[in-house]
N, C-alpha and C positions, 0 to 999 in steps of 0.2 A: 568442688568448686569450678574447676576448669571445664568439667564435663557439662555442668549447668550453662556455662557461658557459650559453649558449642552449640548446645541445643537451642537456646535462645537465638543465636545468630542465624542458625539454619532456619529457625521458624520465621524470624524476622525477613530473611531473604525470600522465602517463599511466599509470605504475605505481600511484601512489597512488589515482587516480581509478578504475582497474579493480579495485584491491583493495577499495575502498569499495563498489563495485558488487557485486562477488561476495560479500562479507560480508553486505551488505543483502539481497540477493536469497536467500540461504541462510536467512533468517529467516522466509521466507513459503512457504506451500504453496497449490498451485492447487485450488480446490474444483471437483468434478466437478458437484456439484448445482447450482452457480451459474456454469455455462459458463466454467470456469477463472478465476474471479475469485479473486486472492490473499487468503489469510487467514493472519494472523499464527500462526507454529507455537506461540508462548508463550500464545496465547489458548485458555481453557478453555471448551468447549461447555457451557452450562447449561441451555438450552431449545431445542427444536427442533419445528417441524412442517411441513407441506407447503409452506408460503409463506415462512418465514424461520428464521433460526437466531440465537440470542443467545449471545454469548461474554462471559466475563469476562476483561478485559484492562486491566492497570492504567496502560498507557500512553495510554489514550483519556480524553478530556475532554469535558464538555458545552460549555465556554467556548472552548478551544482547538481542539477537534476532534481529528482523527488527526495523529500525527507527520508532519513533512515526508518522512521515509524511507519511510512507508508510502504517502503520495501519489505519491511518485516510482515506486515499485514498481507501483502500479495504474496509472500512466501507461506505464511501460516495457511492460507487458504489453497495452497497446493500448485501455485503457478511457479514454474521454473524459467528463470532467464536464460534464453537460448541465444540471443544475438544483442549485441549493443554497437551502434554506430552513432557517434555524436550525441544527438538529443533523442535519437530513437531507440527504444528498447523492445524487444520481441519477447513476449512470454508464452509458454506453452502449458498446458494441462490436458490430458486425456485426448490428444490429437488436435485439440483446438488452439489457434494461434491468436494473440491479442498484441496489437501495437499499441505502444505508449510512448508518446512524444512529449517532451517537456520543454516549454519556452518560458520566458520571464512572464510570470503572472498567468499562464494558462497551461492546460494539458490537453492533450487529444488521445481519445481512446478509439480504436477501430480494428477492424479485422484485416 
């Protein structure tokens, strides 16, 4: 009986974990401009130039930064955090660096 409960718990954990992963990953789109760096689908582009893009996004904060789910998605796509100073975080993957700055209600993504 205990063996069955363990199997049910493991299967439930896998199902719930994979469901969370697919729901979380569906909320982001990969940006060609920034070497497939994930950008929240709900973020609205407000400014753009050749170096960076500014998005209005209600989930960002200057105090708490970006949500854990966004950090997780960035990591899943292979981006490694290399520097964090205040609201600026620099991520690197395959020699490409991306700057992500989080302010209250907006994020800025650039090179």
